[in-house]
N, C-alpha and C positions, 0 to 999 in steps of 0.2 A: 328703322322702318318708316316709310312715309306715314304721314299722320292718317290720311284717309284709309290707305291699305292696311296700316296696322290695326286701326279700329275695327274695320271691317272684318278682318281675320279673327280678331278677338271677340268681337260680337258674336260671330258664329259660334266659335268656340265655347263661349260662355253661355250663349243662347241655348246649346244643346246639351252641354255637359260640364260647364265651369266648376261648379262645386260639387259635381258627382264624385269628385275625390276627396270629399270632406265627409267625415264620419263624426256624429256625437257620439256614438257608441264605439269602443275600442274593438278591433277584431278579436274574437273569442281565443284564438290561438295566440299565445305571448310571442313566440318567435316570429310569427308572420307581422304581428303589430310592431316589433322592434325593426323588422327589415323595411317595413313600408315607411315608417318614420325616418329611418336613415336615408333611404332612396329618395324620398321627396325632398328632404332638407338638401340634398346633392343637386336635385334639379333646381330648385330656387337659387342656390348658389352657383348655377351655371356650370357645374362640375359634372358634365355629362358622361363622360368615359366612367367615372367612379359610380354615378348612378346606374349605368348598363351593368356595371359587375355587381352591384347590389341585387338588381332584379333578375340578372341569369342566376344568381345564388339562390334567390327566392324561387325560381322555377325549378332548380336542381333539387332543392330540399322538399319542395311540396310539388311534385310534377302532375298531380291531378287538379291542383287548384289554378285557375285561370289568371290569378293576379299578376304573376311574374310576367306573362306574355302582355297583358293589359299595359302595365307600367314601362315595359320596354318600348311599346308603341307611344305612350304618352312622353317618354324621354325624346324618342326621335321627332316627335311633333314639336316639343318645346324647343328642341334645337334648331329646327328648320325655321321657326317663327322667330327666334333670337337672331339667328345668323342670315335671315332672308335667303334662305335656301329651298329648292324645290324638294317636296316630300317625295319619298320612294314609296310610291303605291304598291308596288309588288311587295316589298318588305313589310309594310304595314298591313296589308291584306292578308299575308301570311300568318302574321303574329295573331291578329284579331280572329282569323278562321279557326286557327288551332285553340284560341281562347273560348271561341263560341262552341265548339265542340266539347270541350272540358265542361263548360257551363251547363250545356244541355245533358249531360251524362249526370252532373249533379242534380240538377232539376227533375230527372226521370226517377230519381231516388226520393226526392222530397220537394215537391213543387210549391209547397208554402213556407220553405226555408227562407228568412229574410236575406241572409247573405248570398244565396244563390240567384236569388231574383235581382238582387243588387249588381252582382257581377253582370248579369245579362243586360241590364239597363244602361251599364258603363260601356260595354262593348259596343252597343248599338249607337251610343253616343260618340264614341271616338272613331266608328265607321262613317257616322254622318259627317263629322267634321273634316275628314281627309277627303271624302268624297265631294264635299263643297267647295274646297279650296282647289280640287282637281277640275271643277265646272261641271260635275255629274249633280246638278241640283234636284232632279227629280228623285234619284235614288238616295240622296242626301236627306231630302225632306221625308222620305218613308222611313229610313233609319231613325231619324229625328223623332218621329212620331212613336216607334216602338220604344226608343229609348223613355219617352215621357210616360209612356203606358207601364212601363217596367217601375218607374218610380212611383207610379200611382199604386202598383201591386204593392210596393215596399211599405206605402202608407196604409193600406189596408191591413197589412201584417203587423205594423207597428206605427202608430199614428204619430209618434215622437221621432221618428228617424229622420234626423236633421238635414242630411244632404238631400232628400226629396224635396223638402222646403226650399233649399238653395236653388235646386234645379228648376222647380216650378217658379220661383220668385224671378229667376234670370229670363226664364221664358215668357212670363207675364210681361216683363218690361219690354224686352226687345221686340217681342210680338207687336205689342201696341205702339212702340216707337216708329216701326215699319209702316204703320198704317194710321198714324196720328192725324194725317189730313182728311182721312175718311172717318173720323169719329162722330161727325154729325149724323151718319146713318145709323138707323135705329138698331142693327145687328152688329154694329162696330162699337166696343167699349174701350175706354182709355184706362187700362189696368197697370200703367206706369208706377204711380203712387204706391199702389198694393204690392207691386213687385219689389220696390225698393224697401218696403217695410218688413216683408218676408226676408229678405236678404239682411237686413240690419238685426232682425232677431236672430237669424240663424247664426251670426257671428258672435252672439254673446255666449254660446256654448263651446266646449273644448272641441277641437278637430285636429286630426293629423295635420292638416294643411289649410289652415285658416286663410293663408294668403291667397289663394285662389279666389275665394269669395270677396276678399278684400279688394283684389285686383279688378275683378268685375265690377265692385261698386265705385271704384276709382273713375272707371270709364263711363259708368252709368251717371253717376254725379255730374260728370263734364257734359254729357249728352243732355242732362236734364236742367241745365243751366246753373248748377250748384257747385261751381269749380272750387270755392272756398273749403267746402266739405271735402272735396277730392284732395285738396292740397294737405289737410289735416290728417287724413287717412293715409296719404302717400309717405308724409313726414313719420307718421307712427310706423308704418311697416319697414321703412328704411333703417329706422333704429334698430329692428331685429335682424334686418337683411340687408346691411350697409353696402354690400357689393351688387346688389341686385340691379341690372339694367331693366327688367320688366318694370319695376317699380318707378324708376327714374323716367321712363318714357312717360308714364301717366302723370307723374309730378311735373315734368316739364311741360306738357300740354296744358295742364291745370293752370299753371303760372302764366301761360301765354293769354289768359283771360283777365289777369288780375295784376301782374308784374312782369312785364316783357323783359326787363333786364335780368331778373331772376330766372325766367325760362332760359335765357341766353346762357347763364352760369351752368344750369342743370343739362341743358343739352350738349354743352361743351364737355362736362364730365362724362357723359355717355360716349362722346366722339373718342375721348382720351382713353376710356375703358376698351372701345372697338378697335383702336389703333394698335392695342397689345395683342389682339389675337393672331395667332400664326395661321396663315394660308386663307385669310378672310377673302371673301369674293368682292369686297370694296363697296357694295351696293349702299351700305349704311353711311360709309364715309361721305359719299355725295349727298345723300339725303340730309344728313345732319347738317352738313357745311351750307346747303341751301337754305334749311330752315333758319339757321343762325344768321344768314346774310339777309333774309327777309326781316327778321326780327331787329337787326341793326338798322335796317332802313326805315323800318316804323319807329325807332326811336331817335332817328336823326343822325346816326352814326354811318354817314353815307360812304365814307373812304374805307371803313372797315368793312362795309357790306361789299364794295367794289371789289376788295383784296380777296374776298372769299369767292366771287363770282369768277375772278380770274383763275383761282385755284381750281375750281370746278372745271371750267372751259380748257384749262391746260393738262388736266388730270390724265395721267398714262394708265390705261386699263389693261388688266392682265387678261380679261375676258371680253370678247366682242359681244358674246350673248347678255352679260351684265349691262355693257354699255346700251345695247338696244332696249333693255328693260327700262333704262334711265332716260330714254331719249326724250320723253315730255319734260321730266325734270331739268335736263340739260338745256333744252329750249326756253324753258321759264327762267332759267339763269342768264342765258344769253339776252333775253328780253329785259330782265331786271338790270343787266349791266348796262345796256343802252341807255335805259331810263336813268341810271345813276350819272352816267357821263353828261347826259344833257342837264341834269339837275345842278351837278357840279359846275358846269360850265355857265350856268345862269347864276349860280351863288357867286362865282368868280367875277363875273360881269356887274353884279350887284355891288360887290366889294371893291370895285375899282382894279381887278386883277385881269389881264388879258394875255 
């Protein structure tokens, strides 16, 4: 995932719903609680097919509960982000529409039930996310507002409901980050620090899925100029989830600010992991090779950088569409190659080699 695209997608994801999958309180039904923990762990382990089986089972066992549908959507979104694939909007819309019907039925029976309101907030959050990445920003914003209102309702019912704090903390940070250049205006406040504090406080409590809040914090720390904190948190989460590409992306990006050699090492680990994926679309192959090439150039390893540029420019794509999506990246690799050749030529002249 290219750094900017990767960060933007996750900004919006966590801006609207990141820790909405985090509960301080366990679900009151023991079986649902167990299935949620199992399925979520499979998502973070990138075992998407197994996660789908778990959440389909959840939906079968509890057909009136929307969580099976919600987490099938979450699995599809996680996979699309990890593999850099386009989301299937029709599939997500069908899942979340069905979940919304179930949620509304439950709320009609008990409008002040904490969990029923939580389901509704979560559904709107996921709707907002996939609408945003499909370019429907107005509808995405509308659903995002409904999601936040749902979390506010949860706090009115239970002031200690942890995931509501996480959702609000993430919202406060990214909202302020987007308009920080306007913070001098009297009606624009900088709530980034408050957002970070809410997130840091929230991860002190038990959750099914603390890693989502941690992942959000990693990218927030990077954005806030605290990459050392991002590195510490990334390393901590990789101890618990050693195969996770999600955490390696954040860790590698954080290392770019403090240790480029280490960043190359971690990006290379991600590339090695991606190259083992069957039927991958090759998008991330090019992105990672280009990022590593740029870092090699920055630390003076020009020959290694040139070799990677050649690999990018000689790459045989399986899909014309993927190549078109990567056109800007390919052009940048071509430009870097020209610069490297010129620099190597000048170095040879200086060293008396012609």
